[in-house]
C-alpha positions in Angstrom: -28.9 -26.7 -15.1 -26.9 -26.7 -11.9 -23.8 -27.6 -13.7 -24.1 -24.9 -16.0 -24.7 -22.5 -13.1 -21.5 -23.6 -11.4 -19.7 -23.3 -14.7 -20.7 -19.5 -14.8 -19.9 -19.1 -11.2 -23.4 -18.2 -10.1 -23.5 -20.1 -6.9 -25.3 -17.9 -4.8 -24.0 -14.8 -6.8 -20.4 -15.3 -5.4 -17.3 -17.2 -6.8 -16.6 -20.8 -5.9 -12.9 -20.4 -4.5 -10.3 -22.3 -3.0 -9.7 -21.4 0.7 -6.4 -21.4 2.2 -4.0 -24.1 1.0 -6.6 -26.4 -0.4 -6.2 -30.0 -1.8 -9.4 -31.1 -4.1 -10.6 -34.8 -3.1 -13.5 -36.3 -4.6 -16.5 -37.5 -2.6 -18.4 -40.7 -3.3 -21.8 -39.2 -2.1 -23.7 -37.9 -5.1 -20.3 -37.3 -7.0 -20.1 -34.0 -4.8 -16.5 -32.3 -4.4 -15.4 -30.8 -1.0 -12.4 -29.0 -0.5 -10.2 -29.9 2.0 -8.7 -27.2 3.8 -6.0 -26.3 6.6 -6.9 -25.2 10.1 -9.1 -22.0 9.8 -10.1 -19.3 12.2 -13.6 -17.7 11.7 -14.0 -14.2 13.0 -17.6 -12.6 13.6 -18.4 -9.2 15.3 -21.6 -8.2 17.2 -22.4 -4.9 18.1 -25.1 -3.8 20.5 -26.9 -0.3 21.4 -27.0 0.9 25.0 -29.6 -1.0 27.1 -32.8 0.6 28.2 -33.7 0.3 31.7 -37.5 0.2 33.0 -38.5 0.2 36.4 -41.7 -2.1 37.0 -43.8 -2.7 39.9 -44.7 -6.5 40.4 -46.8 -7.4 43.7 -45.0 -4.5 45.6 -41.6 -5.0 44.4 -39.7 -2.9 42.4 -37.5 -4.3 39.7 -35.4 -3.2 36.9 -36.0 -4.5 33.4 -32.9 -4.6 31.3 -33.8 -4.2 27.5 -31.3 -4.6 24.5 -32.7 -3.8 21.0 -32.8 -6.8 19.0 -31.6 -9.1 21.7 -34.1 -11.2 23.7 -34.1 -11.3 27.6 -34.2 -14.8 29.0 -33.3 -16.9 32.2 -34.4 -19.8 33.7 -36.7 -19.3 36.9 -35.4 -16.8 39.7 -32.1 -15.9 37.6 -31.7 -12.1 36.5 -33.4 -11.9 33.0 -30.8 -10.7 30.9 -30.3 -9.9 27.2 -28.9 -13.1 25.4 -27.6 -12.7 21.9 -27.8 -16.0 19.9 -24.8 -16.9 17.4 -25.1 -19.3 14.5 -21.7 -19.9 12.9 -21.1 -22.3 9.9 -18.0 -24.3 10.2 -15.6 -25.4 7.3 -16.2 -28.5 5.7 -14.2 -31.5 7.7 -13.7 -29.4 10.7 -14.1 -29.3 14.4 -14.2 -26.5 16.9 -10.7 -26.3 18.5 -11.1 -23.0 20.6 -13.5 -20.2 21.0 -12.2 -16.7 22.0 -14.3 -13.6 22.7 -12.7 -10.3 22.6 -14.8 -7.4 23.9 -14.8 -3.6 23.8 -14.1 -1.6 26.9 -16.9 -2.3 29.2 -19.4 0.5 29.9 -20.9 1.3 33.4 -24.6 1.8 33.7 -24.7 2.2 37.5 -25.6 0.6 40.5 -28.3 -0.1 42.9 -30.2 -1.9 40.4 -32.4 -5.0 41.3 -32.7 -6.9 38.0 -36.0 -8.4 37.0 -36.0 -12.1 38.0 -37.1 -14.6 35.2 -40.7 -15.7 35.6 -41.7 -19.4 36.3 -43.4 -21.0 33.0 -47.1 -21.5 33.7 -48.9 -24.3 31.8 -52.0 -23.6 29.9 -53.9 -26.6 31.1 -56.0 -24.9 33.7 -56.2 -21.3 35.4 -53.8 -20.6 38.3 -53.5 -17.5 40.3 -50.6 -15.3 41.9 -47.4 -16.7 40.5 -45.0 -13.9 40.9 -41.3 -13.9 39.4 -39.1 -14.4 42.5 -35.6 -13.9 42.7 -33.1 -17.0 43.3 -31.6 -15.9 46.5 -28.4 -17.8 46.0 -27.9 -15.7 43.0 -29.4 -12.4 44.3 -27.5 -12.6 47.5 -23.8 -13.1 45.5 -21.4 -10.6 45.0 -20.3 -12.0 41.8 -21.2 -11.0 38.4 -23.9 -12.6 36.6 -23.7 -14.6 34.2 -19.9 -13.9 34.9 -18.9 -15.3 31.4 -19.2 -13.8 28.1 -20.5 -17.0 26.1 -21.9 -20.6 26.5 -21.5 -23.0 23.7 -24.8 -24.6 23.0 -23.4 -27.2 20.6 -22.7 -28.0 17.1 -25.8 -29.2 14.9 -25.6 -30.5 11.5 -28.1 -29.8 8.7 -27.7 -31.3 4.9 -24.1 -32.2 5.8 -23.2 -28.6 6.9 -21.8 -28.0 10.5 -23.1 -25.3 12.6 -21.9 -23.9 15.7 -24.3 -22.3 18.2 -23.4 -19.9 21.0 -25.0 -17.7 23.5 -23.5 -14.4 24.1 -23.7 -12.3 27.1 -23.2 -8.5 26.3 -24.9 -7.4 29.7 -23.2 -8.4 33.3 -24.9 -7.6 36.5 -23.7 -7.9 40.2 -26.8 -8.6 42.5 -25.2 -7.7 45.5 -24.2 -4.0 44.6 -26.8 -3.8 41.7 -24.0 -3.0 39.3 -24.8 -3.3 35.6 -22.3 -2.9 32.8 -22.5 -4.0 29.1 -20.2 -4.4 26.0 -21.1 -2.4 22.7 -19.3 -5.0 20.8 -18.0 -8.4 21.0 -15.4 -10.3 18.4 -16.1 -14.1 18.3 -12.9 -16.1 17.0 -13.6 -19.6 16.3 -10.4 -21.5 15.8 -11.0 -24.8 13.9 -8.8 -27.8 13.1 -9.5 -29.9 10.0 -10.1 -33.4 11.0 -11.3 -34.9 7.5 -14.7 -35.9 8.6 -17.3 -36.4 6.1 -21.2 -35.9 6.8 -23.0 -38.7 4.8 -25.8 -36.2 4.4 -23.7 -33.7 2.3 -25.5 -34.0 -1.1 -23.4 -31.0 -2.7 -26.8 -29.4 -3.9 -27.1 -25.6 -4.4 -30.6 -25.6 -3.0 -29.0 -27.1 0.1 -26.8 -24.5 0.7 -29.3 -21.8 -0.2 -31.1 -23.3 3.0 -28.0 -22.9 5.0 -27.1 -19.7 4.2 -30.4 -18.4 5.7 -29.5 -20.2 9.1 -26.1 -18.6 9.7 -24.4 -15.5 10.6 -21.5 -16.0 8.2 -23.3 -16.9 5.0 -20.1 -15.9 2.7 -18.2 -18.8 4.5 -20.4 -21.2 2.1 -17.6 -20.6 -0.2 -15.5 -23.1 1.8 -17.9 -25.8 0.2 -18.0 -27.0 -3.3 -21.3 -27.5 -5.0 -22.2 -30.0 -8.1 -24.8 -32.0 -9.3 -23.9 -34.5 -11.8 -26.7 -35.2 -14.6 -27.9 -38.4 -13.0 -27.6 -38.5 -9.2 -30.4 -40.8 -8.3 -31.9 -43.7 -9.9 -35.2 -42.4 -8.5 -35.7 -38.7 -7.4 -38.7 -37.4 -5.4 -39.7 -34.3 -3.3 -42.3 -36.0 -1.0 -42.6 -39.4 0.6 -45.9 -40.6 2.0 -45.3 -43.3 4.4 -48.4 -45.4 5.4 -49.8 -48.8 5.3 -51.0 -51.2 2.7 -54.5 -50.9 3.8 -54.2 -46.9 3.3 -52.3 -46.6 0.5 -54.7 -46.3 -2.4 -56.7 -43.9 -0.1 -53.6 -41.5 -0.4 -53.3 -41.7 -4.3 -55.4 -38.9 -5.2 -53.1 -36.7 -2.9 -50.0 -38.0 -4.8 -51.5 -37.3 -8.3 -52.3 -33.7 -7.1 -48.8 -33.4 -6.1 -47.3 -34.9 -9.2 -49.6 -32.5 -11.1 -48.3 -29.5 -9.3 -44.6 -30.4 -9.9 -44.0 -32.1 -6.4 -42.8 -35.3 -7.2 -44.3 -37.7 -4.8 -43.6 -41.6 -3.8 -46.1 -43.5 -1.5 -44.5 -46.4 0.5 -45.7 -48.8 2.9 -44.5 -50.2 6.1 -43.5 -53.3 4.6 -40.9 -51.4 2.4 -39.1 -50.2 5.6 -38.2 -53.6 6.8 -37.0 -54.7 10.3 -39.4 -54.5 13.1 -41.0 -51.2 11.5 -39.9 -49.5 14.9 -39.3 -45.6 14.8 -35.7 -46.4 14.6 -36.1 -48.4 11.5 -38.4 -45.5 10.0 -35.6 -43.0 10.8 -33.2 -45.1 8.7 -35.5 -45.6 5.9 -36.0 -41.6 5.7 -32.2 -41.4 5.9 -31.9 -43.6 2.9 -34.8 -41.8 1.1 -33.1 -38.3 1.7 -30.0 -39.7 0.6 -30.8 -41.5 -2.6 -34.0 -40.0 -3.7 -33.5 -36.4 -2.6 -36.6 -36.1 -0.7 -37.1 -32.9 1.5 -40.7 -33.7 2.9 -42.0 -36.5 4.9 -46.0 -37.1 5.3 -46.8 -39.9 7.9 -50.0 -41.3 6.9 -51.3 -43.0 10.0 -52.3 -42.8 13.5 -49.7 -43.6 16.2 -50.6 -47.2 16.5 -50.4 -47.3 12.4 -47.4 -45.5 11.7 -45.5 -45.3 15.2 -44.1 -42.0 16.6 -41.0 -41.8 18.7 -41.3 -41.0 22.3 -38.8 -38.5 23.6 -37.9 -37.8 27.2 -37.9 -34.1 28.3 -37.6 -32.4 31.5 -37.8 -28.8 32.7 -39.1 -26.3 35.4 -42.7 -25.1 35.6 -44.9 -23.2 38.2 -45.9 -26.0 40.2 -43.0 -28.4 40.3 -39.3 -27.3 40.1 -38.5 -30.2 38.3 -41.0 -31.5 35.7 -40.5 -34.6 33.0 -42.5 -36.4 30.7 -42.2 -38.7 27.3 -43.7 -37.3 24.3 -44.3 -38.2 20.7 -42.0 -36.0 18.4 -42.2 -36.4 14.6 -39.2 -34.2 14.2 -37.3 -37.2 15.1 -38.0 -38.4 11.4 -36.8 -35.2 10.0 -33.5 -34.6 12.1 -31.3 -37.4 10.6 -27.8 -36.9 12.2 -26.6 -38.9 14.8 -28.2 -41.2 17.5 -30.9 -40.1 19.9 -30.0 -42.3 22.7 -26.1 -42.3 23.0 -26.2 -43.6 26.6 -28.3 -46.4 25.6 -30.9 -45.9 28.6 -34.8 -45.6 28.4 -34.7 -41.8 27.9 -34.5 -40.9 24.4 -33.7 -37.5 23.5 -31.7 -36.3 26.4 -29.3 -33.2 25.7 -26.5 -35.7 26.0 -27.9 -38.4 23.7 -26.3 -37.2 20.5 -23.1 -38.0 18.6 -20.5 -38.4 21.6 -22.5 -37.6 24.3 -23.4 -34.1 22.8 -27.0 -33.0 22.0 -29.3 -34.7 19.7 -29.7 -33.3 16.2 -32.2 -30.3 16.2 -31.9 -29.0 12.7 -33.8 -30.6 10.2 -32.9 -32.2 7.0 -36.4 -33.4 6.1 -39.8 -31.5 6.9 -42.6 -33.5 8.8 -46.1 -33.8 8.9 -48.7 -36.2 10.0 -52.1 -37.2 9.0 -53.3 -38.8 12.1 -55.8 -41.4 10.2 -57.2 -44.7 11.4 -59.2 -45.6 8.5 -60.0 -44.8 4.7 -62.5 -42.5 5.8 -60.3 -40.3 7.7 -57.9 -40.4 4.8 -60.7 -39.2 2.5 -61.3 -36.6 4.9 -57.7 -35.4 5.2 -56.9 -35.7 1.2 -60.2 -33.9 0.2 -59.6 -31.0 2.3 -55.9 -30.6 1.5 -56.5 -30.7 -2.0 -59.5 -28.2 -1.9 -57.2 -25.9 0.3 -54.3 -26.1 -2.2 -56.7 -25.8 -5.2 -58.7 -22.9 -3.8 -59.5 -19.7 -5.6 -57.2 -17.1 -4.3 -59.5 -14.4 -5.1 -62.1 -15.9 -2.6 -62.6 -13.4 0.3 -62.2 -16.0 3.0 -58.5 -16.2 2.1 -58.3 -12.8 3.8 -59.9 -13.7 7.2 -58.2 -14.1 10.4 -59.2 -15.2 13.5 -57.6 -14.6 17.0 -59.2 -16.4 19.9 -57.9 -15.6 23.2 -58.9 -16.8 26.7 -58.5 -15.8 30.4 -55.5 -17.6 31.7 -55.4 -16.3 35.3 -53.9 -13.6 37.5 -50.7 -13.2 36.0 -50.2 -9.5 35.1 -49.7 -8.4 31.5 -50.1 -12.5 30.7 -53.5 -12.7 32.5 -55.0 -12.5 28.8 -54.3 -14.7 25.9 -55.4 -11.9 23.9 -52.4 -9.8 25.1 -50.2 -12.2 23.6 -52.1 -12.7 20.5 -51.8 -9.1 19.8 -47.9 -9.6 19.4 -48.7 -11.7 16.3 -50.8 -8.9 14.5 -48.3 -6.7 12.3 -45.5 -7.9 14.3 -43.7 -6.8 17.5 -40.4 -5.6 19.1 -41.4 -6.5 22.5 -39.0 -8.4 24.8 -36.1 -7.3 22.9 -36.6 -9.2 19.6 -38.5 -8.1 16.5 -40.8 -10.5 14.5 -43.1 -9.9 11.7 -46.6 -10.7 12.3 -49.8 -11.2 10.1 -50.2 -7.9 8.4 -53.5 -6.2 8.4 -52.8 -4.6 5.1 -53.4 -8.2 3.8 -55.7 -9.5 6.2 -58.9 -8.7 8.0 -58.1 -9.6 11.7 -61.1 -10.6 13.8 -60.5 -10.6 17.6 -62.4 -13.2 19.9 -60.9 -12.2 23.2 -62.1 -12.9 27.0 -60.5 -9.7 27.7 -62.8 -7.7 25.5 -66.1 -9.8 25.9 -68.7 -9.0 28.4 -68.2 -11.1 31.7 -64.8 -11.8 30.5 -66.0 -15.1 28.8 -66.9 -15.6 25.2 -68.9 -19.1 24.6 -67.8 -21.9 22.6 -71.0 -21.1 20.3 -69.4 -18.0 19.4 -66.5 -19.6 17.9 -68.2 -22.3 16.0 -70.5 -19.6 14.7 -67.2 -17.8 13.5 -65.7 -21.0 12.1 -68.9 -21.7 10.1 -68.7 -18.3 8.5 -65.5 -19.2 7.2 -62.0 -18.3 8.5 -58.6 -19.0 6.9 -56.0 -18.6 9.7 -57.1 -19.2 13.3 -54.9 -18.5 16.1 -55.8 -19.6 19.8 -54.0 -19.0 23.0 -56.0 -20.4 26.0 -56.6 -23.1 28.2 -56.8 -26.8 26.7 -56.3 -30.6 27.3 -56.2 -33.7 25.1 -59.8 -33.6 23.9 -60.4 -29.8 24.7 -59.4 -26.8 22.8 -60.8 -23.4 21.9 -63.6 -24.0 24.5 -64.9 -27.0 22.3 -64.8 -30.5 23.1 -63.9 -33.4 20.7 -67.7 -34.0 20.2 -68.2 -30.3 19.1 -66.2 -30.5 16.1 -69.3 -32.3 14.6 -71.1 -28.9 15.0 -68.5 -27.3 12.5 -70.2 -27.0 8.9 -67.6 -24.9 7.0 -66.7 -26.2 3.6 -63.8 -23.6 3.4 -61.0 -25.1 5.5 -58.8 -23.3 7.8 -55.1 -23.5 9.4 -55.0 -23.5 13.3 -52.2 -22.9 15.5 -52.9 -23.3 19.2 -50.6 -23.0 22.3 -53.0 -24.8 24.5 -51.9 -27.8 26.4 -52.1 -31.5 25.2 -54.3 -30.9 22.4 -52.1 -32.2 20.0 -51.1 -35.4 22.1 -51.8 -38.0 19.4 -50.1 -40.9 21.3 -53.6 -41.2 23.1 -52.6 -41.0 26.9 -56.1 -40.8 28.1 -57.3 -43.4 25.7 -58.9 -41.4 22.9 -57.9 -39.2 20.0 -56.8 -35.8 20.7 -58.5 -32.8 19.4 -56.0 -32.1 16.7 -56.9 -35.4 15.1 -60.8 -34.8 15.3 -60.3 -31.4 13.8 -58.2 -32.4 10.9 -59.2 -36.1 10.1 -62.3 -36.9 11.9 -64.6 -34.6 10.1 -65.1 -33.6 6.4 -65.3 -29.8 7.8 -63.0 -28.1 10.3 -59.1 -27.5 9.8 -57.2 -28.8 6.9 -53.8 -28.6 9.1 -53.1 -27.8 12.7 -49.9 -27.2 14.9 -50.5 -28.0 18.4 -48.6 -29.2 21.5 -48.3 -32.9 22.5 -48.0 -31.8 26.2 -48.2 -28.7 28.3 -48.1 -25.5 26.4 -46.2 -22.6 28.5 -46.5 -18.9 29.0 -44.7 -16.7 31.7 -46.3 -14.8 34.6 -45.8 -11.2 34.4 -44.0 -11.2 30.9 -45.1 -11.6 27.4 -42.0 -13.7 26.5 -43.2 -16.9 27.3 -41.8 -20.3 25.9 -44.8 -21.0 23.7 -45.3 -17.4 22.7 -41.6 -17.3 21.3 -42.4 -20.1 19.0 -45.6 -18.7 17.8 -44.0 -15.2 17.1 -41.3 -17.0 15.2 -43.6 -19.2 13.4 -45.3 -16.2 11.8 -42.0 -14.4 11.4 -40.9 -17.3 9.2 -44.0 -16.9 7.1 -44.2 -13.3 6.6 -40.7 -12.1 7.6 -38.6 -14.9 6.2 -40.8 -15.9 3.5 -41.5 -19.4 4.3 -45.0 -20.0 3.7 -44.7 -23.7 3.9 -46.3 -25.1 7.1 -43.7 -27.8 7.8 -40.9 -25.5 7.2 -42.2 -22.5 9.0 -42.8 -25.0 12.1 -39.3 -26.0 12.0 -37.9 -22.5 11.6 -39.5 -21.2 14.7 -37.6 -23.9 16.4 -34.2 -23.2 15.0 -34.8 -19.8 15.8 -34.8 -20.6 19.6 -32.3 -23.1 19.3 -29.8 -21.0 21.0 -32.1 -21.0 24.1 -32.5 -24.7 24.3 -31.0 -24.8 27.6 -33.5 -22.3 29.3 -36.8 -22.9 31.0 -39.2 -25.3 28.8 -37.6 -24.3 25.4 -36.5 -27.9 24.7 -40.0 -29.2 26.0 -41.9 -26.7 23.4 -39.2 -27.5 20.7 -40.2 -31.2 20.9 -43.9 -31.1 21.1 -45.0 -28.9 18.6 -46.2 -31.4 15.8 -47.7 -30.4 12.3 -51.0 -32.2 11.8 -51.2 -31.8 8.0 -49.3 -32.3 4.7 -45.9 -30.9 5.1 -45.9 -29.4 1.5 -48.9 -27.2 1.8 -48.2 -23.6 1.4 -50.3 -20.9 3.0 -52.4 -18.8 0.7 -50.9 -15.5 2.0 -50.3 -13.5 -1.5 -51.7 -13.2 -5.0 -49.3 -15.4 -7.4 -47.2 -13.6 -10.0 -48.8 -13.3 -13.7 -48.1 -16.1 -16.3 -44.6 -15.9 -17.4 -44.1 -14.9 -20.9 -43.3 -17.9 -23.5 -39.3 -18.6 -23.0 -37.3 -17.1 -25.6 -34.1 -18.6 -27.1 -33.1 -20.8 -29.8 -35.5 -23.5 -31.0 -33.0 -26.0 -32.6 -29.6 -26.9 -32.1 -27.0 -29.8 -31.3 -27.2 -32.1 -28.2 -24.4 -31.8 -25.9 -24.2 -27.9 -26.4 -25.7 -25.4 -23.6 -28.5 -23.0 -24.9 -29.8 -20.1 -23.0 -33.5 -19.1 -22.3 -35.0 -16.0 -20.7 -38.5 -15.0 -19.4 -40.2 -12.4 -17.2 -43.4 -11.7 -15.2 -44.7 -9.2 -12.9 -46.3 -10.0 -9.4 -49.2 -7.8 -8.5 -48.0 -7.5 -5.0 -44.6 -6.4 -6.4 -43.0 -9.3 -4.6 -39.9 -10.7 -5.5 -40.2 -13.7 -8.0 -38.6 -17.2 -8.4 -38.9 -19.1 -11.8 -38.6 -22.8 -12.8 -38.0 -23.9 -16.0 -39.2 -27.4 -17.1 -36.8 -28.7 -19.9 -39.3 -31.6 -21.0 -36.4 -34.3 -20.6 -37.3 -35.3 -17.1 -35.3 -32.2 -15.7 -36.0 -28.7 -14.6 -34.0 -25.8 -13.6 -34.8 -25.8 -9.8 -36.3 -22.4 -8.5 -34.2 -19.6 -9.6 -34.1 -16.2 -7.9 -35.1 -14.1 -6.6 -35.7 -11.7 -9.1 -37.4 -8.2 -8.9 -41.0 -8.2 -10.4 -40.8 -7.5 -14.0 -36.9 -8.3 -14.1 -35.8 -10.7 -16.7 -34.7 -14.4 -15.6 -32.2 -16.4 -17.9 -31.4 -20.0 -17.6 -29.2 -22.4 -19.6 -29.7 -26.0 -20.4 -28.0 -28.7 -22.3 -30.1 -31.7 -23.9 -28.1 -34.6 -24.2 -30.3 -37.0 -26.6 -31.7 -35.5 -30.1 -35.6 -35.2 -30.2 -38.3 -32.7 -29.9 -39.1 -30.9 -26.7 -41.1 -28.1 -25.3 -39.8 -25.6 -22.8 -42.2 -24.3 -20.3 -41.6 -21.8 -17.2 -44.0 -20.9 -14.0 -43.1 -18.4 -11.4 -43.7 -18.0 -7.6 -43.3 -15.3 -5.3 -41.4 -15.1 -1.9 -44.4 -16.4 -0.2 -44.9 -19.3 -2.2 -48.0 -18.6 -4.5 -47.5 -20.1 -7.8 -48.2 -18.7 -11.5 -49.6 -20.8 -14.1 -47.1 -22.6 -16.6 -46.3 -20.5 -19.6 -47.0 -21.3 -23.2 -44.5 -23.4 -24.5 -41.4 -23.0 -26.7 -40.9 -26.0 -29.1 -37.3 -27.2 -29.2 -35.6 -29.6 -31.7 -32.2 -31.2 -31.2 -31.8 -32.7 -34.7 -28.0 -32.5 -35.0 -25.4 -34.7 -33.6 -21.7 -34.1 -33.5 -20.1 -36.6 -36.0 -20.3 -35.7 -39.5 -20.8 -39.5 -40.5 -24.1 -39.4 -38.5 -25.0 -36.1 -39.9 -24.7 -37.5 -43.2 -26.8 -40.7 -42.5 -29.5 -38.2 -41.0 -29.6 -36.5 -44.3 -30.0 -39.9 -45.9 -32.8 -40.9 -43.6 -34.6 -37.5 -44.4 -34.1 -38.0 -48.2 -35.1 -41.7 -48.3 -37.9 -41.9 -45.6 -38.5 -45.6 -46.4 -35.0 -46.9 -47.1 -32.3 -48.4 -44.7 -34.8 -50.0 -42.2 -32.2 -52.2 -40.7 -29.7 -49.3 -40.2 -32.5 -47.0 -39.0 -33.2 -49.7 -36.3 -29.8 -49.9 -35.2 -29.1 -46.4 -34.8 -32.8 -45.9 -33.2 -34.0 -43.5 -35.9 
């Protein structure tokens, strides 16, 4: 199918063309072809509206908050909090950055005498503290030099699926702290000069689906034309979507989950640590996943075991918090198994994951090829809990009213102005927000009933744990929590309180609380995320929680953990990414351009998914069963035939289609198409025989329809006249010529 799409020039709806003076060369990886190109210049323009300036009072000090539409403001503690535009630029294949030139419009003077709001200090969500006010760094605020004094920072070049992406921070607003002068640029032209060095990334698979993922991440999607896409008929000896990695003792307990996925069209393979080889270390596991990605085509990894069963990689991270100017820790990071490019310890010391531990001393890989989840199981009983809840959720009746129930649980965080209440931060997730200079789509109240359990609104400013237990037991689908937490404590419940949950309708929980996802057991016991997902037949089917401190900002809603939460729900409802593992990773990559700021890297590392990475949230009604495919019902092997179908979506969402050709191949998801519009797909059967073509649909939120009725297909004819004559004889004399029949496999 992909070959036929390429022949018709339908790759992303644009023609695949040679760029510059191109020389075509074959690649050994998947038989893909990459265009060798000459040195190139990529030019992009970024435009900005005039900033808005708000005067605010914090603890008796007057500050000016600079707001630029659709551009977040950020800074390290004590720095002026100014707008920063992230830029994600796809580089040509086989090229590296030679030079970056920024050309600006005329500077526009906004006035002087301003005192820019200083960036606040990140506050950990582990316990209540008080009176942490943003304070200016006087070495900056006494200076007579423009801040930041440069037009951009190069964050780094990151790779995903064999594509290289340059990440920049752009600074359209400049500030002189001594005079209070503010100026900005209404546009910035970015010219990236590249030179061709011929390097080839071994993770480039040449798949159209990989290219479709990349164009969602970059500001110059049309430059995907510089790559060529082809998928030979037999790329892999084996081909899978999901790898489950566990132990011999637990393998059989995951079989029901594999069977369910297989029946739903998610090809799944279970492997054990003995298959990994080596010392079964995290490094060995990562190499095994690399091989599975390259040779089996996997996109998802489920780690089936607690940290002492299937080890986690402990990465080092440091940053700034409210109590210590410098804070550092080691934390378990399952993203290590999904970000496959380069090393994570270039300098060979004991600290893996430093910003200089990537290829050639650059940053480590932070854009994923494989999306990862973990079932933190210790026993077959744990696996049974995890598998039964996961299957039950995936197979749940979407008409059940519980699907519409969302619970927001916010606590009192301390005396921090607008950030004193977790409810204030959770409100940014409801229907979306444009606060803090960037827009995110939130949980829509037109589709969901949102219940608020806020200390802010509760008598005596404190809701008891019995209240959230009761609401969970009365069924909830999605639960967001913003409050204080520890390894064995979250949502005001201790680990032991999970036994009080009796719900049989399972929920997904996202919590920004500290340490509740610390599954490496630094305190000697299982963390709360493990208890609520695998230690009980009730509770949650999946959770996203922090391995160490979660962080908010004092006197500002744009805290580090809040940014990731907002981007997570924007991925689900704004970008159409309802798959938990992909939405979690997308929330990180959307914040990648800020990786050098505050506790962003810290939060980037620590947010792990406790759940099946393939699970799609039930957030919309599925399309109707597609019409039976229409097209020729007989033909010749080796020739291409076209079939069409259509369906409607009850929510009028756009629709993708998947054709199953009944020869161990399918079309891949095609689309999106508007509800009711016809979809066409072409296929070539290589072997004569009888086939049944079926098709199913899914909407942009991942809700899938049933399979259509089948269209019977026969491929009775072959090319050569002599064989056509023999086939005629075999039909005329069905019991004759037994030896010839055997020889020709009739």
